[in-house]
N, C-alpha and C positions, 0 to 999 in steps of 0.2 A: 748778767747783763742781757737784756731783751734784744730781740732782733730789731735792727734799725731799718729805717726806710731809706732807700738809696737817695742821695741828694747831691749827685754830681752837678756841676754847673752846665747842665744840658737841658733840653726841653723836658718839661714835666712828664710828657707822654713817654719819653725815652726812659726816664727814671722809673716810671710805673711799670713799663715792660720788664726792665731788669729786676724789679721787685717780684713780679708774679711768674716770670718764665725762666726756669733754670737754664734752658738752652740759650736764650738771649744773653744771659750773664756769661755763660761759657764762651759764646761767640765773641762777645765784647773782649774777653780776656785773650782769646786767640788773636784778635786784631790789635791788641795793645802792644805794638812794637813799631818803632820808627815813625810814629805819628802821634799827635797830641792825644792824651787819654780821653779828652772830650769827644774827639772824632771817633776813636775806637769804640767807646761805650754808647755812642749815639747811633752808630752804624747798624746795630741789630734792629733798631726801630725803623731806620730808612729801608732796610731789607724787607721788613714786614709791609711797609707802605708799597714798595715796588711789587711784592708778590700779591698784595691785596688781602693777606691773612698772616697769622703767626705760623711759621713753618714748624714741622716736627723734625726731629733728627732723622727719622726714616725718609721723609720727603727730601731733605737736603742730601742725604747719603745717596739717594737714587736719582738725583737731579742730573739732567744732561750737562756734562761739564762745560760745554761751549755756551749753553744757555745761562748757566750760573755765572760764568765769566762775564757775559754781556750785562747781567744784572749788577755785578760788582763794579764793572767798568763804566757804566752809564754815568755821565757827569751829573752831579759831583760824585766821583768814584768813592766807593766805600772804604778804600785804603789806597795809599800811594802806590802799592804793588798789587793791583787787583787780581792779576792772573795767579800769582803765588798764594794770595790769601783766599781766593775762591777755592783753590785746590786744597789748601790747608784746612779750611772750614769743612770741606767735604770729607777729608780724611778723618778729622775729629768726629764728625757725625757718623761716619761708617764704624768707627770704634765704639761709639756710644750704642749704636744698634747691635753690633756684634757682642759686646760684653755686658750691656745693661738693658737689652731688649728695647732700646730707643728711649729709655727713661733716664734723662740726664741727671736728675736728682739722685739716682741710685749711685752715681759716681762717688758722692759723699755720704749719703744717708746710710749706706751699708758698711762704711769703714768702721772697724772696731776700735781703732786708736789713731793717734796722729801720724805715726809712721806709715800705717796702711793708707791713710788718706793721702799723704804725700806721695807714696808709691803709685797709687792709682792715678793721681794727677800727672805725675812725672812720666807715666806711660803714654800719655796723649801725644800725638804728633806735634812737634814744635814747642813742647813744654820742657825746657831745661830746668836745672836746679833753681835758679833765681825766679823764673816765672812760676814754677810750681810752689815755691815758698810764698810768693806774693798771693797766689790764688788761695792757698790754705789760710793765709792771714785774712784775706778778704772774706772768705767763708766764715771764719771764726769771729772776726770783729764785727761784721755787718750783717751776717745771716744766721748767727747763733749756732753754727755747725762747730761744735766743740768736743770732739771725742778726746779722751784722755791723751795728753801729750801733744795737743795740736799746736800750742805755742812753741814748743821745742822744735816741732817739725817745720814750723814756719821760720825758724831762725830769728834773726833780728827783726824781721818784718812782723813777727808776732808779738814783739815787746809792747807792753801797755805804754801808752803815751808816745810811741814813736810816730814820726811823720815822714815815712820813707816811700810810701807807695799809695796806689789807689785804695788799698785797704784802710787807710787812715783818713780819707777825705769824707767829711760829713758837712762841711760848710766852706764858705770862701776863705775863712781864716786858716783852716786846716789845708786847703788847697795851696795857699801861699806858702805854708810851712813845707809841704811836700815839694813844691817847685824849688824853694830855696835849698832844700837838702839835695835835690838832683843837680842843681847848679854847682853846689860845693863839691859833689862827687866828680863831676866833669872837670872842674877846675883842678882838683887834686890829681886827676888822671893826666891832665895836660902838663902839669908841673913835673910829674914823674917821667913822662914820655919825652 
């Protein structure tokens, strides 16, 4: 399967940024919690607009935390929790700089197998098991990052034909299926609790 072009229901410019900039993709995944995924994955583009250029991991790692918070919090805020997410983004960028010399793509390009890819992702600040599996699935399904065992490392999110996460969204129909899946999971959780 060839690398797909990102086609989330967001501005074409935002999708294009996610396609060409590994850091933007990673920041979108960092922000993908407690807000709609469209907001999370369009926020890297808004960040570039506010900065006037596409930032590097080094730049964000060294950014004055108070100034970065202002950029995240300016209405419309990049996340519903701008302070926490500005700090989290900066922590992730610092790790990319420390471990991968600021080259975000090395996070996945140098992984020798799916287990190592999952481990590398799971070591990022704020990336628990589920978020790491989703990101591994996203890399495999939409970016062609498929070291041996990537599907197993992604768990059910890596299953072919699944519609469980952002990794599976390629058009409006697949977005609807993902939303329906998430609603069913929430409904099941409520009925148990």
